[in-house]
TORPAVO-140661 format. One record per residue: x, y, z of N, C-alpha, C in turn. Coordinates in Angstrom, 2 decimals. Example, Ala and Ser with C-alpha at 12.3 -4.5 7.8 and 13.67 -1.06 7.14 Angstrom:
<rs>
> 13.19, -5.69, 7.80, 12.30, -4.50, 7.80, 13.20, -3.30, 7.80
> 12.85, -2.25, 7.08, 13.67, -1.06, 7.14, 12.90, 0.03, 7.87
</rs>
This chain:
<rs>
> 71.63, 98.13, 81.53, 72.33, 98.84, 80.48, 72.86, 100.17, 81.03
> 74.13, 100.39, 80.81, 74.76, 101.62, 81.29, 74.62, 102.70, 80.23
> 74.14, 103.86, 80.66, 74.02, 105.00, 79.75, 75.21, 105.91, 80.02
> 75.95, 106.21, 78.96, 77.10, 107.07, 79.10, 76.73, 108.51, 78.76
> 77.16, 109.42, 79.58, 77.09, 110.84, 79.25, 78.50, 111.24, 78.86
> 78.68, 111.78, 77.68, 80.00, 112.11, 77.17, 80.28, 113.59, 77.33
> 81.44, 113.90, 77.90, 81.88, 115.29, 78.08, 83.05, 115.55, 77.16
> 82.97, 116.66, 76.43, 84.09, 117.04, 75.56, 85.20, 117.67, 76.37
> 86.39, 117.51, 75.86, 87.56, 118.11, 76.49, 87.46, 119.63, 76.46
> 88.01, 120.26, 77.47, 88.03, 121.72, 77.49, 89.00, 122.27, 76.44
> 89.82, 121.40, 75.86, 90.78, 121.79, 74.82, 90.25, 121.52, 73.42
> 88.94, 121.42, 73.27, 88.34, 121.16, 71.96, 88.75, 122.24, 70.98
> 89.19, 121.82, 69.80, 89.62, 122.79, 68.79, 88.42, 123.41, 68.08
> 88.68, 124.40, 67.27, 87.62, 125.12, 66.56, 86.82, 124.20, 65.65
> 87.47, 123.15, 65.11, 86.74, 122.23, 64.23, 85.96, 121.18, 65.00
> 86.06, 121.19, 66.33, 85.28, 120.28, 67.15, 85.92, 118.94, 67.42
> 87.09, 118.68, 66.84, 87.76, 117.41, 67.08, 88.37, 117.39, 68.47
> 88.09, 116.33, 69.21, 88.62, 116.23, 70.56, 88.43, 114.82, 71.08
> 88.82, 114.62, 72.31, 88.48, 113.39, 73.00, 87.33, 113.70, 73.94
> 86.56, 112.67, 74.25, 85.43, 112.83, 75.16, 85.56, 111.80, 76.27
> 85.15, 112.18, 77.47, 85.21, 111.32, 78.64, 83.79, 110.93, 79.03
> 83.61, 109.64, 79.29, 82.31, 109.13, 79.68, 82.12, 109.24, 81.19
> 80.97, 109.74, 81.59, 80.60, 109.80, 82.99, 79.48, 108.78, 83.17
> 79.48, 107.87, 84.08, 80.34, 107.73, 85.23, 81.50, 106.74, 85.06
> 81.66, 106.09, 83.93, 82.61, 104.97, 83.83, 84.03, 105.36, 83.49
> 84.29, 106.56, 83.05, 85.64, 106.99, 82.76, 86.23, 106.44, 81.47
> 85.39, 106.12, 80.50, 85.88, 105.68, 79.20, 86.25, 106.90, 78.38
> 87.11, 106.72, 77.40, 87.53, 107.81, 76.54, 87.26, 107.41, 75.09
> 86.76, 108.37, 74.29, 86.55, 108.09, 72.86, 86.97, 109.30, 72.04
> 87.16, 109.08, 70.76, 87.50, 110.12, 69.81, 86.20, 110.72, 69.29
> 86.04, 112.02, 69.40, 84.79, 112.65, 68.98, 84.53, 112.52, 67.47
> 85.60, 112.30, 66.69, 85.42, 112.14, 65.24, 84.82, 110.79, 64.90
> 84.92, 109.81, 65.83, 84.43, 108.46, 65.60, 83.72, 107.96, 66.86
> 82.55, 108.53, 67.18, 81.88, 108.20, 68.44, 81.47, 106.74, 68.56
> 81.33, 106.03, 67.45, 80.96, 104.61, 67.51, 82.18, 103.70, 67.47
> 83.36, 104.30, 67.40, 84.60, 103.54, 67.32, 85.03, 103.02, 68.68
> 86.26, 102.54, 68.75, 86.76, 101.96, 70.01, 86.86, 102.98, 71.12
> 86.69, 102.48, 72.31, 86.80, 103.32, 73.50, 87.96, 102.83, 74.34
> 88.66, 103.74, 74.96, 89.75, 103.38, 75.84, 89.21, 103.09, 77.23
> 89.86, 102.19, 77.93, 89.39, 101.80, 79.26, 89.71, 102.84, 80.32
> 89.16, 102.62, 81.49, 89.41, 103.51, 82.63, 90.88, 103.48, 83.01
> 91.59, 102.37, 82.77, 93.02, 102.31, 83.08, 93.80, 103.30, 82.23
> 93.46, 103.41, 80.96, 94.12, 104.36, 80.07, 93.79, 105.78, 80.52
> 92.54, 105.99, 80.89, 92.12, 107.31, 81.37, 92.92, 107.69, 82.62
> 93.15, 106.74, 83.52, 93.93, 107.01, 84.73, 95.37, 107.35, 84.37
> 95.93, 106.66, 83.39, 97.29, 106.96, 82.94, 97.38, 108.38, 82.39
> 96.41, 108.78, 81.60, 96.40, 110.13, 81.02, 96.32, 111.17, 82.13
> 95.47, 110.94, 83.13, 95.36, 111.87, 84.25, 96.68, 111.98, 85.00
> 97.35, 110.84, 85.21, 98.64, 110.85, 85.92, 99.69, 111.62, 85.14
> 99.71, 111.46, 83.84, 100.67, 112.19, 83.01, 100.40, 113.69, 83.12
> 99.13, 114.07, 83.03, 98.78, 115.49, 83.14, 99.19, 116.09, 84.47
> 99.13, 115.29, 85.54, 99.49, 115.78, 86.87, 101.00, 115.77, 87.10
> 101.76, 115.29, 86.12, 103.21, 115.30, 86.23, 103.78, 114.23, 87.14
> 103.12, 113.10, 87.22, 103.57, 112.04, 88.12, 104.73, 111.20, 87.55
> 105.18, 111.52, 86.37, 106.27, 110.78, 85.74, 107.42, 111.73, 85.46
> 108.63, 111.20, 85.55, 109.81, 112.01, 85.23, 109.95, 112.14, 83.74
> 110.54, 113.25, 83.32, 110.78, 113.45, 81.89, 112.14, 112.95, 81.53
</rs>
């Protein structure tokens, strides 16, 4: 059984709503619905690439 440690985004708003990243698997979840669906590591990689500016606007 894999135990996930969830890290909140550094951009967490004052109300606490944010996305969280799972360590070590790289899953992403919505902090408002922690038992809801999780995004795969592929989606997480896409988000990282967008943040790094790897795509043209």
